[in-house]
PDB file of N, CA, C and O in Angstrom:
ATOM      1  N   MET A   1     -54.635 -74.441  29.595  1.00  0.00           N
ATOM      2  CA  MET A   1     -55.596 -74.938  28.211  1.00  0.00           C
ATOM      3  C   MET A   1     -55.903 -76.294  28.591  1.00  0.00           C
ATOM      4  O   MET A   1     -55.339 -77.113  29.318  1.00  0.00           O
ATOM      5  N   LYS A   2     -56.997 -76.302  27.868  1.00  0.00           N
ATOM      6  CA  LYS A   2     -58.125 -77.180  28.370  1.00  0.00           C
ATOM      7  C   LYS A   2     -58.300 -78.270  26.967  1.00  0.00           C
ATOM      8  O   LYS A   2     -58.149 -77.871  25.812  1.00  0.00           O
ATOM      9  N   LYS A   3     -58.524 -79.198  27.204  1.00  0.00           N
ATOM     10  CA  LYS A   3     -58.489 -80.130  25.833  1.00  0.00           C
ATOM     11  C   LYS A   3     -60.108 -80.929  25.596  1.00  0.00           C
ATOM     12  O   LYS A   3     -60.815 -81.141  26.581  1.00  0.00           O
ATOM     13  N   VAL A   4     -60.379 -81.162  24.764  1.00  0.00           N
ATOM     14  CA  VAL A   4     -61.699 -81.448  24.740  1.00  0.00           C
ATOM     15  C   VAL A   4     -61.365 -82.732  23.028  1.00  0.00           C
ATOM     16  O   VAL A   4     -60.886 -82.634  21.898  1.00  0.00           O
ATOM     17  N   GLU A   5     -62.008 -83.788  23.911  1.00  0.00           N
ATOM     18  CA  GLU A   5     -61.462 -84.978  22.485  1.00  0.00           C
ATOM     19  C   GLU A   5     -63.214 -84.682  21.878  1.00  0.00           C
ATOM     20  O   GLU A   5     -64.234 -84.433  22.520  1.00  0.00           O
ATOM     21  N   MET A   6     -62.949 -84.866  20.176  1.00  0.00           N
ATOM     22  CA  MET A   6     -63.712 -84.303  19.615  1.00  0.00           C
ATOM     23  C   MET A   6     -65.582 -85.244  19.872  1.00  0.00           C
ATOM     24  O   MET A   6     -66.754 -84.869  19.902  1.00  0.00           O
ATOM     25  N   SER A   7     -64.907 -86.444  19.988  1.00  0.00           N
ATOM     26  CA  SER A   7     -65.999 -87.647  19.856  1.00  0.00           C
ATOM     27  C   SER A   7     -67.060 -87.879  21.468  1.00  0.00           C
ATOM     28  O   SER A   7     -68.085 -88.505  21.738  1.00  0.00           O
ATOM     29  N   LYS A   8     -65.961 -86.842  22.345  1.00  0.00           N
ATOM     30  CA  LYS A   8     -66.803 -86.595  23.362  1.00  0.00           C
ATOM     31  C   LYS A   8     -67.664 -85.278  23.579  1.00  0.00           C
ATOM     32  O   LYS A   8     -68.805 -85.160  24.026  1.00  0.00           O
ATOM     33  N   ALA A   9     -66.667 -84.223  23.074  1.00  0.00           N
ATOM     34  CA  ALA A   9     -67.730 -83.182  23.317  1.00  0.00           C
ATOM     35  C   ALA A   9     -69.174 -82.779  23.252  1.00  0.00           C
ATOM     36  O   ALA A   9     -69.894 -82.955  22.270  1.00  0.00           O
ATOM     37  N   SER A  10     -69.535 -82.223  24.387  1.00  0.00           N
ATOM     38  CA  SER A  10     -71.292 -82.416  24.327  1.00  0.00           C
ATOM     39  C   SER A  10     -71.954 -81.431  24.859  1.00  0.00           C
ATOM     40  O   SER A  10     -73.157 -81.222  25.016  1.00  0.00           O
ATOM     41  N   ALA A  11     -70.635 -80.627  25.217  1.00  0.00           N
ATOM     42  CA  ALA A  11     -71.442 -78.949  25.778  1.00  0.00           C
ATOM     43  C   ALA A  11     -71.570 -78.460  24.469  1.00  0.00           C
ATOM     44  O   ALA A  11     -70.973 -78.828  23.457  1.00  0.00           O
ATOM     45  N   SER A  12     -72.781 -77.216  24.670  1.00  0.00           N
ATOM     46  CA  SER A  12     -72.849 -76.655  23.624  1.00  0.00           C
ATOM     47  C   SER A  12     -72.181 -75.296  23.029  1.00  0.00           C
ATOM     48  O   SER A  12     -72.377 -74.341  23.780  1.00  0.00           O
ATOM     49  N   LEU A  13     -71.450 -74.989  21.879  1.00  0.00           N
ATOM     50  CA  LEU A  13     -70.938 -73.785  21.440  1.00  0.00           C
ATOM     51  C   LEU A  13     -70.684 -72.585  22.206  1.00  0.00           C
ATOM     52  O   LEU A  13     -69.593 -72.016  22.196  1.00  0.00           O
ATOM     53  N   ALA A  14     -71.832 -72.143  22.965  1.00  0.00           N
ATOM     54  CA  ALA A  14     -71.696 -71.023  23.775  1.00  0.00           C
ATOM     55  C   ALA A  14     -70.961 -71.536  24.764  1.00  0.00           C
ATOM     56  O   ALA A  14     -69.870 -71.019  25.005  1.00  0.00           O
ATOM     57  N   GLU A  15     -71.389 -72.572  25.468  1.00  0.00           N
ATOM     58  CA  GLU A  15     -70.943 -72.806  26.746  1.00  0.00           C
ATOM     59  C   GLU A  15     -69.337 -73.151  26.542  1.00  0.00           C
ATOM     60  O   GLU A  15     -68.614 -73.171  27.538  1.00  0.00           O
ATOM     61  N   TYR A  16     -68.783 -73.430  25.191  1.00  0.00           N
ATOM     62  CA  TYR A  16     -67.215 -73.567  25.417  1.00  0.00           C
ATOM     63  C   TYR A  16     -66.553 -72.471  25.132  1.00  0.00           C
ATOM     64  O   TYR A  16     -65.371 -72.323  25.443  1.00  0.00           O
ATOM     65  N   THR A  17     -67.267 -71.571  24.495  1.00  0.00           N
ATOM     66  CA  THR A  17     -67.024 -69.752  24.360  1.00  0.00           C
ATOM     67  C   THR A  17     -66.860 -69.385  25.735  1.00  0.00           C
ATOM     68  O   THR A  17     -65.955 -68.623  26.075  1.00  0.00           O
ATOM     69  N   ARG A  18     -67.697 -69.889  26.567  1.00  0.00           N
ATOM     70  CA  ARG A  18     -67.310 -68.983  28.028  1.00  0.00           C
ATOM     71  C   ARG A  18     -66.478 -69.587  28.884  1.00  0.00           C
ATOM     72  O   ARG A  18     -65.974 -69.181  29.931  1.00  0.00           O
ATOM     73  N   GLN A  19     -66.387 -70.702  28.263  1.00  0.00           N
ATOM     74  CA  GLN A  19     -64.919 -71.532  28.664  1.00  0.00           C
ATOM     75  C   GLN A  19     -63.819 -70.767  28.188  1.00  0.00           C
ATOM     76  O   GLN A  19     -63.142 -70.250  29.076  1.00  0.00           O
ATOM     77  N   ALA A  20     -63.478 -70.568  27.048  1.00  0.00           N
ATOM     78  CA  ALA A  20     -62.769 -70.078  26.136  1.00  0.00           C
ATOM     79  C   ALA A  20     -62.304 -68.476  27.052  1.00  0.00           C
ATOM     80  O   ALA A  20     -61.268 -68.055  26.536  1.00  0.00           O
ATOM     81  N   ARG A  21     -62.597 -67.895  27.767  1.00  0.00           N
ATOM     82  CA  ARG A  21     -62.685 -66.930  28.114  1.00  0.00           C
ATOM     83  C   ARG A  21     -61.721 -67.153  29.263  1.00  0.00           C
ATOM     84  O   ARG A  21     -61.389 -66.006  29.561  1.00  0.00           O
ATOM     85  N   LYS A  22     -61.176 -67.869  29.960  1.00  0.00           N
ATOM     86  CA  LYS A  22     -60.088 -68.547  30.993  1.00  0.00           C
ATOM     87  C   LYS A  22     -59.498 -69.186  30.196  1.00  0.00           C
ATOM     88  O   LYS A  22     -59.053 -70.199  30.737  1.00  0.00           O
ATOM     89  N   GLY A  23     -59.249 -69.124  29.149  1.00  0.00           N
ATOM     90  CA  GLY A  23     -58.173 -69.815  28.492  1.00  0.00           C
ATOM     91  C   GLY A  23     -58.456 -70.914  27.256  1.00  0.00           C
ATOM     92  O   GLY A  23     -59.524 -71.526  27.252  1.00  0.00           O
ATOM     93  N   PRO A  24     -57.611 -71.104  26.372  1.00  0.00           N
ATOM     94  CA  PRO A  24     -58.016 -71.769  24.907  1.00  0.00           C
ATOM     95  C   PRO A  24     -58.149 -73.077  25.440  1.00  0.00           C
ATOM     96  O   PRO A  24     -57.605 -73.662  26.376  1.00  0.00           O
ATOM     97  N   ILE A  25     -59.310 -73.492  24.315  1.00  0.00           N
ATOM     98  CA  ILE A  25     -60.263 -74.743  24.207  1.00  0.00           C
ATOM     99  C   ILE A  25     -59.640 -75.534  23.025  1.00  0.00           C
ATOM    100  O   ILE A  25     -59.991 -75.155  21.908  1.00  0.00           O
ATOM    101  N   VAL A  26     -58.372 -77.049  23.128  1.00  0.00           N
ATOM    102  CA  VAL A  26     -58.055 -77.396  22.140  1.00  0.00           C
ATOM    103  C   VAL A  26     -58.830 -78.566  22.024  1.00  0.00           C
ATOM    104  O   VAL A  26     -58.638 -79.415  22.894  1.00  0.00           O
ATOM    105  N   VAL A  27     -60.141 -78.943  20.647  1.00  0.00           N
ATOM    106  CA  VAL A  27     -59.960 -80.097  20.108  1.00  0.00           C
ATOM    107  C   VAL A  27     -59.289 -80.761  19.742  1.00  0.00           C
ATOM    108  O   VAL A  27     -58.295 -80.396  19.114  1.00  0.00           O
ATOM    109  N   VAL A  28     -59.593 -82.108  20.016  1.00  0.00           N
ATOM    110  CA  VAL A  28     -58.555 -82.876  19.399  1.00  0.00           C
ATOM    111  C   VAL A  28     -59.762 -84.402  19.541  1.00  0.00           C
ATOM    112  O   VAL A  28     -60.761 -84.691  20.199  1.00  0.00           O
ATOM    113  N   ARG A  29     -58.593 -85.264  18.105  1.00  0.00           N
ATOM    114  CA  ARG A  29     -59.213 -86.505  17.903  1.00  0.00           C
ATOM    115  C   ARG A  29     -58.281 -87.480  17.635  1.00  0.00           C
ATOM    116  O   ARG A  29     -57.477 -87.556  16.706  1.00  0.00           O
ATOM    117  N   LYS A  30     -58.485 -88.203  18.546  1.00  0.00           N
ATOM    118  CA  LYS A  30     -57.694 -89.692  18.973  1.00  0.00           C
ATOM    119  C   LYS A  30     -55.968 -88.703  19.375  1.00  0.00           C
ATOM    120  O   LYS A  30     -54.830 -88.982  18.997  1.00  0.00           O
ATOM    121  N   GLY A  31     -56.387 -87.700  20.134  1.00  0.00           N
ATOM    122  CA  GLY A  31     -55.352 -87.021  21.020  1.00  0.00           C
ATOM    123  C   GLY A  31     -55.162 -86.334  20.368  1.00  0.00           C
ATOM    124  O   GLY A  31     -55.213 -85.313  21.055  1.00  0.00           O
ATOM    125  N   LYS A  32     -54.811 -85.871  18.823  1.00  0.00           N
ATOM    126  CA  LYS A  32     -54.170 -85.030  17.687  1.00  0.00           C
ATOM    127  C   LYS A  32     -55.229 -84.147  17.892  1.00  0.00           C
ATOM    128  O   LYS A  32     -56.417 -84.439  18.037  1.00  0.00           O
ATOM    129  N   PRO A  33     -54.524 -82.657  17.894  1.00  0.00           N
ATOM    130  CA  PRO A  33     -55.373 -80.931  17.651  1.00  0.00           C
ATOM    131  C   PRO A  33     -55.843 -80.888  16.363  1.00  0.00           C
ATOM    132  O   PRO A  33     -55.085 -80.881  15.394  1.00  0.00           O
ATOM    133  N   VAL A  34     -57.473 -80.850  16.252  1.00  0.00           N
ATOM    134  CA  VAL A  34     -57.655 -80.455  14.965  1.00  0.00           C
ATOM    135  C   VAL A  34     -58.496 -79.151  14.841  1.00  0.00           C
ATOM    136  O   VAL A  34     -59.097 -78.563  13.942  1.00  0.00           O
ATOM    137  N   ALA A  35     -58.243 -78.969  16.238  1.00  0.00           N
ATOM    138  CA  ALA A  35     -59.446 -77.113  16.017  1.00  0.00           C
ATOM    139  C   ALA A  35     -59.028 -76.506  17.304  1.00  0.00           C
ATOM    140  O   ALA A  35     -58.696 -77.362  18.124  1.00  0.00           O
ATOM    141  N   ALA A  36     -58.940 -75.201  17.754  1.00  0.00           N
ATOM    142  CA  ALA A  36     -59.370 -74.653  18.483  1.00  0.00           C
ATOM    143  C   ALA A  36     -59.899 -73.439  19.325  1.00  0.00           C
ATOM    144  O   ALA A  36     -59.852 -72.497  18.533  1.00  0.00           O
ATOM    145  N   LEU A  37     -60.126 -73.219  19.895  1.00  0.00           N
ATOM    146  CA  LEU A  37     -61.472 -71.819  20.311  1.00  0.00           C
ATOM    147  C   LEU A  37     -60.626 -71.430  21.425  1.00  0.00           C
ATOM    148  O   LEU A  37     -60.159 -72.185  22.279  1.00  0.00           O
ATOM    149  N   VAL A  38     -60.436 -69.820  21.301  1.00  0.00           N
ATOM    150  CA  VAL A  38     -59.386 -69.118  21.725  1.00  0.00           C
ATOM    151  C   VAL A  38     -60.232 -67.655  21.741  1.00  0.00           C
ATOM    152  O   VAL A  38     -60.974 -67.301  20.825  1.00  0.00           O
ATOM    153  N   PRO A  39     -60.000 -66.969  22.824  1.00  0.00           N
ATOM    154  CA  PRO A  39     -60.625 -65.571  22.829  1.00  0.00           C
ATOM    155  C   PRO A  39     -60.003 -64.444  21.943  1.00  0.00           C
ATOM    156  O   PRO A  39     -58.833 -64.307  21.585  1.00  0.00           O
ATOM    157  N   ILE A  40     -60.626 -64.007  21.797  1.00  0.00           N
ATOM    158  CA  ILE A  40     -60.373 -63.025  20.752  1.00  0.00           C
ATOM    159  C   ILE A  40     -60.261 -61.011  21.978  1.00  0.00           C
ATOM    160  O   ILE A  40     -60.899 -60.772  23.003  1.00  0.00           O
ATOM    161  N   ARG A  41     -59.496 -60.297  21.433  1.00  0.00           N
ATOM    162  CA  ARG A  41     -59.258 -59.624  22.522  1.00  0.00           C
ATOM    163  C   ARG A  41     -58.253 -58.613  21.347  1.00  0.00           C
ATOM    164  O   ARG A  41     -57.309 -59.068  20.702  1.00  0.00           O
ATOM    165  N   ASN A  42     -58.725 -57.234  21.294  1.00  0.00           N
ATOM    166  CA  ASN A  42     -58.095 -56.507  20.618  1.00  0.00           C
ATOM    167  C   ASN A  42     -58.351 -56.524  19.013  1.00  0.00           C
ATOM    168  O   ASN A  42     -57.593 -55.854  18.311  1.00  0.00           O
ATOM    169  N   ALA A  43     -59.466 -57.320  18.379  1.00  0.00           N
ATOM    170  CA  ALA A  43     -59.169 -57.971  17.451  1.00  0.00           C
ATOM    171  C   ALA A  43     -60.720 -57.664  16.514  1.00  0.00           C
ATOM    172  O   ALA A  43     -61.848 -57.942  16.920  1.00  0.00           O
ATOM    173  N   ASP A  44     -60.350 -56.991  15.117  1.00  0.00           N
ATOM    174  CA  ASP A  44     -61.988 -57.111  14.546  1.00  0.00           C
ATOM    175  C   ASP A  44     -61.854 -58.584  13.874  1.00  0.00           C
ATOM    176  O   ASP A  44     -60.832 -59.270  13.900  1.00  0.00           O
ATOM    177  N   ALA A  45     -63.385 -59.014  13.124  1.00  0.00           N
ATOM    178  CA  ALA A  45     -63.135 -60.129  12.396  1.00  0.00           C
ATOM    179  C   ALA A  45     -62.185 -60.006  11.136  1.00  0.00           C
ATOM    180  O   ALA A  45     -61.790 -61.049  10.615  1.00  0.00           O
ATOM    181  N   GLU A  46     -61.835 -58.899  10.670  1.00  0.00           N
ATOM    182  CA  GLU A  46     -61.004 -59.386   9.696  1.00  0.00           C
ATOM    183  C   GLU A  46     -59.562 -59.709   9.771  1.00  0.00           C
ATOM    184  O   GLU A  46     -58.899 -60.468   9.064  1.00  0.00           O
ATOM    185  N   THR A  47     -59.105 -58.734  11.105  1.00  0.00           N
ATOM    186  CA  THR A  47     -58.118 -59.364  11.439  1.00  0.00           C
ATOM    187  C   THR A  47     -57.898 -60.642  11.944  1.00  0.00           C
ATOM    188  O   THR A  47     -57.018 -61.385  11.512  1.00  0.00           O
ATOM    189  N   ALA A  48     -58.652 -60.919  12.828  1.00  0.00           N
ATOM    190  CA  ALA A  48     -58.747 -62.610  13.191  1.00  0.00           C
ATOM    191  C   ALA A  48     -59.003 -63.517  11.667  1.00  0.00           C
ATOM    192  O   ALA A  48     -58.471 -64.627  11.676  1.00  0.00           O
ATOM    193  N   SER A  49     -59.562 -63.239  10.721  1.00  0.00           N
ATOM    194  CA  SER A  49     -59.244 -64.148   9.831  1.00  0.00           C
ATOM    195  C   SER A  49     -58.098 -63.948   9.037  1.00  0.00           C
ATOM    196  O   SER A  49     -57.584 -64.986   8.621  1.00  0.00           O
ATOM    197  N   LEU A  50     -57.567 -62.900   8.722  1.00  0.00           N
ATOM    198  CA  LEU A  50     -56.373 -62.423   8.215  1.00  0.00           C
ATOM    199  C   LEU A  50     -55.519 -63.314   8.934  1.00  0.00           C
ATOM    200  O   LEU A  50     -55.042 -64.156   8.174  1.00  0.00           O
ATOM    201  N   SER A  51     -55.089 -63.458  10.323  1.00  0.00           N
ATOM    202  CA  SER A  51     -53.564 -64.077  11.104  1.00  0.00           C
ATOM    203  C   SER A  51     -54.155 -65.816  11.057  1.00  0.00           C
ATOM    204  O   SER A  51     -53.492 -66.726  11.556  1.00  0.00           O
ATOM    205  N   THR A  52     -55.275 -66.000  10.482  1.00  0.00           N
ATOM    206  CA  THR A  52     -54.970 -67.299   9.970  1.00  0.00           C
ATOM    207  C   THR A  52     -55.374 -67.683   8.159  1.00  0.00           C
ATOM    208  O   THR A  52     -56.043 -68.627   7.740  1.00  0.00           O
ATOM    209  N   ASN A  53     -54.878 -66.879   7.581  1.00  0.00           N
ATOM    210  CA  ASN A  53     -54.619 -67.287   6.095  1.00  0.00           C
ATOM    211  C   ASN A  53     -53.875 -67.002   5.660  1.00  0.00           C
ATOM    212  O   ASN A  53     -53.519 -65.902   5.235  1.00  0.00           O
ATOM    213  N   PRO A  54     -53.205 -68.517   5.667  1.00  0.00           N
ATOM    214  CA  PRO A  54     -51.664 -68.675   5.454  1.00  0.00           C
ATOM    215  C   PRO A  54     -51.332 -67.954   3.936  1.00  0.00           C
ATOM    216  O   PRO A  54     -50.103 -67.885   3.962  1.00  0.00           O
ATOM    217  N   HIS A  55     -51.893 -67.235   2.295  1.00  0.00           N
ATOM    218  CA  HIS A  55     -52.160 -67.032   1.555  1.00  0.00           C
ATOM    219  C   HIS A  55     -51.002 -65.617   2.000  1.00  0.00           C
ATOM    220  O   HIS A  55     -49.886 -65.321   1.573  1.00  0.00           O
ATOM    221  N   PHE A  56     -51.947 -64.958   3.092  1.00  0.00           N
ATOM    222  CA  PHE A  56     -52.181 -63.494   4.004  1.00  0.00           C
ATOM    223  C   PHE A  56     -50.583 -63.792   4.402  1.00  0.00           C
ATOM    224  O   PHE A  56     -49.737 -63.271   3.675  1.00  0.00           O
ATOM    225  N   LEU A  57     -50.181 -64.533   5.425  1.00  0.00           N
ATOM    226  CA  LEU A  57     -49.238 -65.185   6.197  1.00  0.00           C
ATOM    227  C   LEU A  57     -48.231 -65.408   5.126  1.00  0.00           C
ATOM    228  O   LEU A  57     -47.171 -64.887   5.471  1.00  0.00           O
ATOM    229  N   ALA A  58     -48.126 -66.132   3.651  1.00  0.00           N
ATOM    230  CA  ALA A  58     -47.126 -65.915   3.086  1.00  0.00           C
ATOM    231  C   ALA A  58     -46.328 -64.600   2.297  1.00  0.00           C
ATOM    232  O   ALA A  58     -45.139 -64.397   2.047  1.00  0.00           O
ATOM    233  N   ILE A  59     -47.491 -63.871   2.052  1.00  0.00           N
ATOM    234  CA  ILE A  59     -47.631 -62.791   1.321  1.00  0.00           C
ATOM    235  C   ILE A  59     -46.433 -61.528   2.982  1.00  0.00           C
ATOM    236  O   ILE A  59     -45.591 -60.653   2.776  1.00  0.00           O
ATOM    237  N   ILE A  60     -46.692 -61.793   3.650  1.00  0.00           N
ATOM    238  CA  ILE A  60     -46.324 -61.233   4.970  1.00  0.00           C
ATOM    239  C   ILE A  60     -44.699 -61.158   4.912  1.00  0.00           C
ATOM    240  O   ILE A  60     -43.887 -60.235   4.840  1.00  0.00           O
ATOM    241  N   GLU A  61     -44.594 -62.982   4.996  1.00  0.00           N
ATOM    242  CA  GLU A  61     -43.285 -63.375   5.506  1.00  0.00           C
ATOM    243  C   GLU A  61     -42.568 -63.155   3.540  1.00  0.00           C
ATOM    244  O   GLU A  61     -41.368 -63.427   3.590  1.00  0.00           O
ATOM    245  N   ARG A  62     -42.786 -62.957   2.757  1.00  0.00           N
ATOM    246  CA  ARG A  62     -42.239 -62.992   1.836  1.00  0.00           C
ATOM    247  C   ARG A  62     -41.424 -61.307   2.002  1.00  0.00           C
ATOM    248  O   ARG A  62     -40.241 -60.983   1.900  1.00  0.00           O
ATOM    249  N   SER A  63     -42.632 -60.527   2.287  1.00  0.00           N
ATOM    250  CA  SER A  63     -42.511 -59.323   2.545  1.00  0.00           C
ATOM    251  C   SER A  63     -41.302 -59.290   3.694  1.00  0.00           C
ATOM    252  O   SER A  63     -40.289 -58.691   3.333  1.00  0.00           O
ATOM    253  N   ARG A  64     -41.293 -59.680   4.605  1.00  0.00           N
ATOM    254  CA  ARG A  64     -40.087 -59.670   5.905  1.00  0.00           C
ATOM    255  C   ARG A  64     -39.134 -59.579   5.479  1.00  0.00           C
ATOM    256  O   ARG A  64     -38.172 -58.867   5.767  1.00  0.00           O
ATOM    257  N   SER A  65     -39.415 -60.809   4.212  1.00  0.00           N
ATOM    258  CA  SER A  65     -37.732 -61.359   4.162  1.00  0.00           C
ATOM    259  C   SER A  65     -37.217 -60.486   3.049  1.00  0.00           C
ATOM    260  O   SER A  65     -36.023 -60.217   3.188  1.00  0.00           O
ATOM    261  N   ARG A  66     -37.765 -59.990   2.028  1.00  0.00           N
ATOM    262  CA  ARG A  66     -37.384 -58.796   1.024  1.00  0.00           C
ATOM    263  C   ARG A  66     -36.678 -57.834   1.884  1.00  0.00           C
ATOM    264  O   ARG A  66     -35.507 -57.574   1.610  1.00  0.00           O
ATOM    265  N   ARG A  67     -37.243 -57.279   2.884  1.00  0.00           N
ATOM    266  CA  ARG A  67     -37.032 -56.412   3.567  1.00  0.00           C
ATOM    267  C   ARG A  67     -35.309 -56.525   4.548  1.00  0.00           C
ATOM    268  O   ARG A  67     -34.385 -55.754   4.807  1.00  0.00           O
ATOM    269  N   ARG A  68     -35.670 -58.013   4.825  1.00  0.00           N
ATOM    270  CA  ARG A  68     -33.961 -58.196   5.396  1.00  0.00           C
ATOM    271  C   ARG A  68     -33.351 -58.145   4.419  1.00  0.00           C
ATOM    272  O   ARG A  68     -32.284 -57.649   4.778  1.00  0.00           O
ATOM    273  N   LYS A  69     -33.301 -58.326   3.396  1.00  0.00           N
ATOM    274  CA  LYS A  69     -32.442 -58.977   1.971  1.00  0.00           C
ATOM    275  C   LYS A  69     -31.811 -57.650   1.208  1.00  0.00           C
ATOM    276  O   LYS A  69     -30.643 -57.485   0.859  1.00  0.00           O
ATOM    277  N   HIS A  70     -32.753 -56.900   1.081  1.00  0.00           N
ATOM    278  CA  HIS A  70     -32.717 -55.660   0.697  1.00  0.00           C
ATOM    279  C   HIS A  70     -33.256 -54.133   1.354  1.00  0.00           C
ATOM    280  O   HIS A  70     -33.625 -53.018   0.984  1.00  0.00           O
ATOM    281  N   GLY A  71     -33.058 -54.806   2.390  1.00  0.00           N
ATOM    282  CA  GLY A  71     -33.737 -53.214   3.296  1.00  0.00           C
ATOM    283  C   GLY A  71     -34.562 -52.733   3.126  1.00  0.00           C
ATOM    284  O   GLY A  71     -35.113 -53.029   2.066  1.00  0.00           O
ATOM    285  N   GLY A  72     -35.234 -51.687   3.989  1.00  0.00           N
ATOM    286  CA  GLY A  72     -36.235 -50.824   4.111  1.00  0.00           C
ATOM    287  C   GLY A  72     -36.491 -49.369   4.272  1.00  0.00           C
ATOM    288  O   GLY A  72     -35.553 -48.586   4.123  1.00  0.00           O
ATOM    289  N   VAL A  73     -37.741 -48.921   4.579  1.00  0.00           N
ATOM    290  CA  VAL A  73     -37.892 -47.745   5.194  1.00  0.00           C
ATOM    291  C   VAL A  73     -38.455 -47.653   6.825  1.00  0.00           C
ATOM    292  O   VAL A  73     -39.494 -48.265   7.073  1.00  0.00           O
ATOM    293  N   SER A  74     -37.926 -47.062   7.690  1.00  0.00           N
ATOM    294  CA  SER A  74     -38.439 -47.036   8.257  1.00  0.00           C
ATOM    295  C   SER A  74     -39.778 -45.924   9.172  1.00  0.00           C
ATOM    296  O   SER A  74     -39.949 -44.726   8.943  1.00  0.00           O
ATOM    297  N   SER A  75     -40.554 -46.763  10.187  1.00  0.00           N
ATOM    298  CA  SER A  75     -41.718 -46.154  10.152  1.00  0.00           C
ATOM    299  C   SER A  75     -41.710 -44.323  10.667  1.00  0.00           C
ATOM    300  O   SER A  75     -42.575 -43.463  10.497  1.00  0.00           O
ATOM    301  N   LYS A  76     -40.301 -44.242  11.356  1.00  0.00           N
ATOM    302  CA  LYS A  76     -39.592 -42.444  11.604  1.00  0.00           C
ATOM    303  C   LYS A  76     -39.566 -41.674   9.959  1.00  0.00           C
ATOM    304  O   LYS A  76     -39.829 -40.557   9.513  1.00  0.00           O
ATOM    305  N   GLU A  77     -39.146 -42.830   9.472  1.00  0.00           N
ATOM    306  CA  GLU A  77     -38.527 -42.175   7.701  1.00  0.00           C
ATOM    307  C   GLU A  77     -40.041 -41.861   7.041  1.00  0.00           C
ATOM    308  O   GLU A  77     -40.455 -40.894   6.402  1.00  0.00           O
ATOM    309  N   ILE A  78     -40.549 -42.847   7.386  1.00  0.00           N
ATOM    310  CA  ILE A  78     -41.707 -42.314   6.285  1.00  0.00           C
ATOM    311  C   ILE A  78     -42.663 -41.673   6.966  1.00  0.00           C
ATOM    312  O   ILE A  78     -43.648 -41.485   6.251  1.00  0.00           O
ATOM    313  N   ARG A  79     -42.811 -41.146   8.357  1.00  0.00           N
ATOM    314  CA  ARG A  79     -43.170 -40.390   8.714  1.00  0.00           C
ATOM    315  C   ARG A  79     -42.846 -38.820   8.308  1.00  0.00           C
ATOM    316  O   ARG A  79     -43.644 -38.011   7.835  1.00  0.00           O
ATOM    317  N   LYS A  80     -41.308 -38.598   8.657  1.00  0.00           N
ATOM    318  CA  LYS A  80     -40.503 -37.609   8.220  1.00  0.00           C
ATOM    319  C   LYS A  80     -40.987 -37.261   6.770  1.00  0.00           C
ATOM    320  O   LYS A  80     -41.153 -36.067   6.520  1.00  0.00           O
ATOM    321  N   ARG A  81     -41.262 -38.311   5.659  1.00  0.00           N
ATOM    322  CA  ARG A  81     -41.112 -38.309   4.518  1.00  0.00           C
ATOM    323  C   ARG A  81     -42.588 -37.554   4.240  1.00  0.00           C
ATOM    324  O   ARG A  81     -42.729 -36.636   3.434  1.00  0.00           O
ATOM    325  N   LEU A  82     -43.235 -37.899   4.741  1.00  0.00           N
ATOM    326  CA  LEU A  82     -44.569 -37.402   4.789  1.00  0.00           C
ATOM    327  C   LEU A  82     -45.188 -36.262   5.953  1.00  0.00           C
ATOM    328  O   LEU A  82     -46.309 -35.794   6.153  1.00  0.00           O
ATOM    329  N   ARG A  83     -43.897 -36.089   6.573  1.00  0.00           N
ATOM    330  CA  ARG A  83     -44.148 -34.678   7.206  1.00  0.00           C
ATOM    331  C   ARG A  83     -45.358 -34.558   8.416  1.00  0.00           C
ATOM    332  O   ARG A  83     -46.143 -33.677   8.767  1.00  0.00           O
ATOM    333  N   LEU A  84     -44.978 -36.284   8.949  1.00  0.00           N
ATOM    334  CA  LEU A  84     -46.304 -36.300   9.775  1.00  0.00           C
ATOM    335  C   LEU A  84     -45.565 -36.197  11.075  1.00  0.00           C
ATOM    336  O   LEU A  84     -46.407 -35.941  11.936  1.00  0.00           O
ATOM    337  N   ASP A  85     -44.296 -36.287  11.639  1.00  0.00           N
ATOM    338  CA  ASP A  85     -43.266 -35.861  12.786  1.00  0.00           C
ATOM    339  C   ASP A  85     -43.919 -34.689  13.071  1.00  0.00           C
ATOM    340  O   ASP A  85     -44.103 -34.453  14.265  1.00  0.00           O
ATOM    341  N   ARG A  86     -44.187 -34.149  12.517  1.00  0.00           N
ATOM    342  CA  ARG A  86     -44.235 -32.528  13.372  1.00  0.00           C
ATOM    343  C   ARG A  86     -45.382 -32.346  14.600  1.00  0.00           C
ATOM    344  O   ARG A  86     -45.466 -31.283  15.213  1.00  0.00           O
TER     345      ARG A  86
END
């Protein structure tokens, strides 16, 4: 992982993007991380956006909590109910 001090970042975004293919680049300000440039593999723009959206992540966590507390239906059972297991 590469760290770049924000006040000393002098390369173009294109250059940092090329470097990020090798691993994350963390932008720091006074030694504290403020942003990261990471490669996106096997994801579209919507997936990348949702994966960092606090509201969406809260919805997912509430759903997981509810499933742990009250149970749920497995994907195998859903396929069976929808007759997709044939």
